[in-house]
N, C-alpha and C positions, 0 to 999 in steps of 0.2 A: 517387434522390440522397439522399433524407432517410434511408431504410433504411440505406443504405452509410454515411452519417455516424453513425448511431446504432450500428451494428456496430463501425465504427473507434473510436468513442468508448468503447466498453465496455472496452477494454483500457487507457485511459488514466487510469482510477481512478474510484472511485465518485462524486465530486463532479462529473466531467465528464458522466457518463452520466445524471445527475439532472438536469442542464441542458439536455441534448440531447433526451431522450425526448418531452418535452412538445412541442417543435418538430416532431419526426418525427410524433406523433400529429395535431398540428394539420394537417399537411400532408395527412393522410388524410381529416380531417374537410373541409377546405376542397375536395379534389378531389371528395369525395361531394357536398357541397352545391352547389357551383358548376358542376362539370361534368356528373356523372352525373345528379342529381336532376331538373333541368329536363327532360332528354330523357325520363325515365321518367314525369313527371307529364304531359307532353304528349301521350302515345300511351296513357294510362290513363283509365279512367271515374273519377268521384268516389270511389266506394267503394274501387277498388284504388289511387288516389292516396293516400287516408288510410291505408290499410294499409302502403303504402311509406314514407310519411312517418313512422308510428308505429314502423316498424322501424329507420329512421334514428336517431330519439330514442332508441329502446332501445339501440342500437349505442353511442349518446353516452353514455348512462347506465352502460352496462357499462365503458366506458374509463374514466369518472370514479371509477367503484367500484374499479377495479384501481389 
């Protein structure tokens, strides 16, 4: 739903897209941290869990940089 809203807002003008895209990115971060990450950490050893957490943080840093 977030991606559809972002794509629909892109044609509405530059100001609208600037306000919608952070919510779209936030939705992906929320899904990654609340839904996917606990399942990954539950089935991984400590070293693998640390690598997965670092990969998530690297993804957040890339989104912030872009």
